[in-house]
C-alpha positions as CSV (number, residue, x, y, z in Angstrom):
1,E,-3.0,-18.5,-8.6
2,A,-2.4,-15.5,-6.4
3,V,-2.9,-15.8,-2.7
4,K,-3.4,-13.2,0.0
5,G,-0.2,-11.3,0.5
6,S,1.3,-12.3,-2.9
7,V,3.0,-9.7,-5.1
8,W,1.2,-11.2,-8.1
9,M,-2.2,-10.0,-9.1
10,S,-5.0,-12.5,-9.8
11,A,-7.4,-12.2,-12.8
12,Q,-10.0,-10.7,-10.5
13,D,-7.6,-8.1,-9.4
14,W,-6.7,-7.2,-13.0
15,A,-10.4,-7.0,-13.9
16,R,-11.2,-4.7,-10.9
17,S,-8.2,-2.4,-11.2
18,W,-7.7,-1.6,-14.9
19,K,-10.5,1.0,-15.0
20,A,-9.2,2.6,-11.8
21,W,-5.7,2.8,-13.5
22,L,-7.2,4.6,-16.5
23,R,-9.3,7.0,-14.3
24,G,-6.3,7.7,-12.0
25,T,-4.1,8.5,-15.0
26,L,-6.7,10.8,-16.5
27,I,-7.1,12.6,-13.2
28,G,-3.5,12.8,-12.2
29,F,-1.7,14.0,-15.3
30,P,-3.7,17.2,-15.9
31,I,-3.7,18.1,-12.2
32,G,0.1,17.5,-12.1
33,A,0.5,19.8,-15.1
34,M,-1.5,22.6,-13.4
35,P,0.6,25.3,-11.8
36,A,-1.5,24.9,-8.6
37,G,-1.7,21.1,-8.8
38,G,0.5,18.4,-7.4
39,A,0.5,14.7,-6.7
40,E,-1.4,15.0,-3.4
41,I,-4.5,16.6,-5.0
42,G,-4.7,14.1,-7.8
43,T,-4.2,11.2,-5.4
44,F,-7.1,12.4,-3.1
45,L,-9.4,13.1,-6.0
46,S,-8.7,9.7,-7.5
47,Y,-9.4,7.9,-4.2
48,A,-12.6,9.9,-3.8
49,T,-13.7,9.0,-7.3
50,E,-13.0,5.3,-6.9
51,K,-14.8,5.2,-3.5
52,K,-17.8,6.7,-5.2
53,L,-17.8,4.4,-8.3
54,T,-16.9,1.1,-6.6
55,K,-19.2,-1.8,-6.4
56,Y,-17.5,-2.9,-3.1
57,P,-17.7,0.2,-0.8
58,E,-17.4,-2.0,2.3
59,E,-13.8,-2.9,1.3
60,F,-12.5,0.7,1.2
61,G,-10.3,1.2,4.2
62,N,-9.5,-2.5,4.3
63,G,-7.4,-2.9,1.2
64,A,-9.8,-2.4,-1.8
65,I,-7.6,-2.7,-4.9
66,E,-9.4,0.1,-6.6
67,G,-8.5,2.4,-3.7
68,V,-4.8,1.5,-4.3
69,A,-4.6,1.2,-8.1
70,G,-6.4,4.5,-8.9
71,P,-4.5,6.8,-6.5
72,E,-1.1,5.2,-7.3
73,A,-1.8,5.7,-11.1
74,A,-2.8,9.3,-10.4
75,N,0.4,9.8,-8.3
76,N,2.6,8.5,-11.1
77,A,0.8,10.4,-13.8
78,S,1.0,13.7,-11.8
79,A,4.7,13.2,-11.4
80,A,5.0,13.2,-15.2
81,G,2.6,16.1,-15.5
82,T,4.8,18.3,-13.3
83,L,7.4,18.4,-16.1
84,V,4.9,20.3,-18.3
85,P,5.0,23.6,-16.4
86,L,8.6,23.0,-15.4
87,L,9.9,22.6,-19.0
88,T,7.6,25.0,-20.8
89,L,7.2,27.8,-18.2
90,G,10.1,27.2,-15.8
91,L,7.4,26.9,-13.0
92,P,7.9,24.1,-10.5
93,T,4.7,22.8,-8.8
94,T,6.3,20.4,-6.4
95,A,9.4,20.4,-4.2
96,T,11.0,17.8,-6.5
97,A,10.4,20.0,-9.5
98,A,11.9,23.0,-7.6
99,I,15.1,21.0,-6.9
100,M,15.2,20.1,-10.6
101,L,14.9,23.8,-11.5
102,A,17.7,24.6,-9.2
103,G,19.8,22.0,-10.9
104,F,19.0,23.4,-14.3
105,Q,20.0,26.9,-13.2
106,Q,23.2,25.6,-11.7
107,F,24.3,24.5,-15.1
108,G,23.1,27.7,-16.8
109,L,19.9,26.2,-18.2
110,Q,16.7,28.2,-18.1
111,P,13.5,26.1,-18.6
112,G,11.1,27.6,-21.1
113,P,10.0,27.3,-24.7
114,L,13.6,28.0,-25.9
115,L,14.9,24.9,-24.0
116,F,13.3,22.7,-26.6
117,A,15.3,24.4,-29.3
118,T,18.6,24.9,-27.5
119,N,18.8,21.6,-25.6
120,P,16.4,19.1,-27.2
121,Q,18.6,16.2,-26.0
122,L,17.9,17.2,-22.4
123,V,14.2,17.5,-22.9
124,W,13.7,14.2,-24.7
125,G,16.1,12.6,-22.3
126,L,13.8,13.6,-19.4
127,I,10.8,12.2,-21.3
128,A,12.6,9.0,-22.0
129,S,13.6,8.7,-18.3
130,L,9.9,8.6,-17.4
131,F,9.5,5.3,-19.3
132,I,12.7,3.9,-17.9
133,A,11.7,4.9,-14.4
134,N,8.4,3.0,-14.6
135,L,10.2,-0.1,-15.8
136,M,12.7,0.3,-13.0
137,L,9.9,0.6,-10.5
138,L,8.7,-2.8,-11.5
139,V,12.2,-4.3,-11.6
140,L,13.2,-3.0,-8.1
141,N,9.9,-3.0,-6.2
142,L,8.9,-6.6,-6.8
143,P,12.0,-8.3,-5.4
144,L,12.5,-5.6,-2.7
145,V,9.0,-5.3,-1.5
146,G,9.9,-7.0,1.8
147,L,12.6,-4.4,2.5
148,W,10.3,-1.5,1.8
149,V,7.8,-2.9,4.3
150,K,10.5,-3.1,6.9
151,L,11.4,0.5,6.4
152,L,8.0,1.4,7.7
153,T,8.9,-0.1,11.0
154,I,11.8,2.3,11.6
155,P,10.8,4.6,14.6
156,K,10.2,8.1,13.4
157,P,12.7,9.7,15.8
158,W,15.4,7.5,14.4
159,L,14.3,8.3,10.8
160,Y,14.2,12.0,11.4
161,A,17.6,11.9,13.1
162,G,19.1,10.2,10.1
163,I,17.6,12.7,7.7
164,L,18.9,15.6,9.8
165,L,22.4,14.0,9.9
166,F,22.6,13.6,6.2
167,A,21.2,17.1,5.6
168,T,23.9,18.6,7.9
169,L,26.7,16.6,6.2
170,G,25.4,17.7,2.8
171,T,25.4,21.4,3.9
172,I,29.0,21.1,5.3
173,G,30.1,19.3,2.2
174,A,28.7,21.9,-0.2
175,N,29.9,24.9,1.8
176,P,31.4,24.6,5.3
177,S,30.0,27.7,6.8
178,V,28.6,28.4,10.2
179,F,26.1,30.8,8.7
180,E,24.7,28.1,6.4
181,L,24.4,25.7,9.2
182,G,22.4,28.3,11.1
183,M,20.2,28.8,8.1
184,L,19.7,25.0,8.0
185,L,18.6,25.1,11.6
186,A,16.3,28.1,11.1
187,F,14.5,26.6,8.1
188,G,14.2,23.3,10.0
189,I,12.5,25.0,12.9
190,L,10.3,27.0,10.4
191,G,9.3,23.7,8.7
192,Y,8.5,22.1,12.1
193,I,6.3,25.1,13.0
194,M,4.5,24.9,9.6
195,R,3.9,21.2,10.1
196,I,2.4,21.8,13.6
197,F,-0.1,24.3,12.2
198,G,-1.0,22.3,9.2
199,Y,0.8,24.3,6.5
200,P,2.4,22.3,3.5
201,I,6.1,22.4,3.2
202,A,6.4,22.2,-0.6
203,P,5.4,25.9,-1.2
204,A,8.1,27.0,1.1
205,V,10.7,25.0,-0.8
206,V,9.4,26.3,-4.2
207,G,9.5,29.9,-2.8
208,L,13.1,29.4,-1.6
209,I,14.1,28.3,-5.1
210,L,12.1,30.9,-7.1
211,G,12.7,33.8,-4.7
212,P,16.0,35.1,-6.2
213,L,14.7,34.6,-9.7
214,A,11.4,36.5,-9.0
215,E,13.4,39.4,-7.4
216,Q,15.7,39.6,-10.4
217,Q,12.8,39.7,-12.9
218,L,10.9,42.2,-10.7
219,R,14.0,44.5,-10.8
220,R,14.2,44.1,-14.6
221,A,10.5,44.9,-15.1
222,L,10.7,48.0,-13.0
223,A,13.8,49.1,-14.8
224,I,12.1,48.7,-18.2
225,G,9.1,50.7,-16.8
226,Q,11.4,53.4,-15.4
227,G,10.3,52.7,-11.9
228,D,6.5,52.8,-12.6
229,P,4.9,49.8,-10.7
230,T,1.8,49.9,-12.8
231,V,3.8,48.3,-15.6
232,L,3.3,45.1,-13.7
233,F,-0.5,45.2,-14.4
234,T,-0.6,46.2,-18.1
235,S,-0.4,42.7,-19.5
236,P,-3.6,40.5,-19.4
237,I,-1.4,37.5,-18.7
238,A,0.2,39.2,-15.7
239,V,-3.2,40.2,-14.4
240,G,-4.5,36.7,-14.8
241,L,-1.5,35.3,-12.9
242,F,-2.0,37.9,-10.1
243,I,-5.7,36.7,-9.8
244,V,-4.6,33.0,-9.7
245,A,-2.0,33.8,-7.0
246,A,-4.5,35.8,-4.9
247,A,-7.1,33.0,-5.2
248,A,-4.5,30.4,-4.1
249,F,-3.8,32.6,-1.1
250,I,-7.3,33.5,-0.1
251,I,-9.3,30.3,-0.8
252,P,-7.4,28.2,1.8
253,L,-8.0,31.0,4.4
254,I,-11.7,30.9,3.6
255,M,-11.8,27.1,3.9
256,R,-10.1,27.3,7.3
257,I,-12.5,30.0,8.5
258,R,-15.5,27.9,7.4
259,G,-14.1,24.8,9.2
260,R,-13.0,23.0,6.1
261,G,-9.3,23.1,6.8
262,E,-9.2,19.3,7.5
263,V,-8.4,18.6,3.8
264,L,-5.5,21.2,3.8
265,T,-4.1,19.7,7.0
266,Q,-4.3,16.2,5.5
267,L,-2.5,17.4,2.4
268,A,0.2,18.9,4.5
269,A,0.5,15.7,6.6
270,N,0.7,13.6,3.5
271,E,4.0,15.1,2.6
272,D,5.7,12.8,5.1
């Protein structure tokens, strides 16, 4: 029988958590697949849903299993969902997906519908890796749970210093250049300023990865249109994407003006 603090779940825990798992999965996967989605949104929505539906509201904030199972299921499901826009549209919705896109481009692979025809082994290998990853989570996390808990006790200054050290060594190893070290410092300061003012870091990483590709495609579109910028607005799909991009930029500003920016700040802080 499970006791408090055990890694094993009791029958009561299973009975209380299986519905939360299903709801979290149904919430997390479609949100992760949305171009404007991400793991954070699905996690917060799942937590809010479980808090609203639970029969034990007094336990939330004190270790309610529904408040853990649902958001964690949503987080895992959204991680799989991010592969949908990445593989079909070449559009990363998270910092991790942006790094994967950079890796694809480094090997001359362009994600999109043709990727399924030209490199099916890669696509199905990624899908299979999701099942293997979930199995490895179980194999690694159960025996090492004590170690993961101890990692939380590392003082943040030491942790950040270690991250900075390895980032610097990685930059030097990839290309020993004073200019690139300066860029590393500049982007580090920019990220720190963004964190202070409550802006999420992931969009900056995605923009850094997609910036050169967006510029290349813009030049190509203008060349096809013989320099006429209105060619960018002739396609209904392009107009729809412009509207979505404008909404993604304007709505957070409106929320901050109306005093509802706490959710945005919490999402940004959750990236730690």
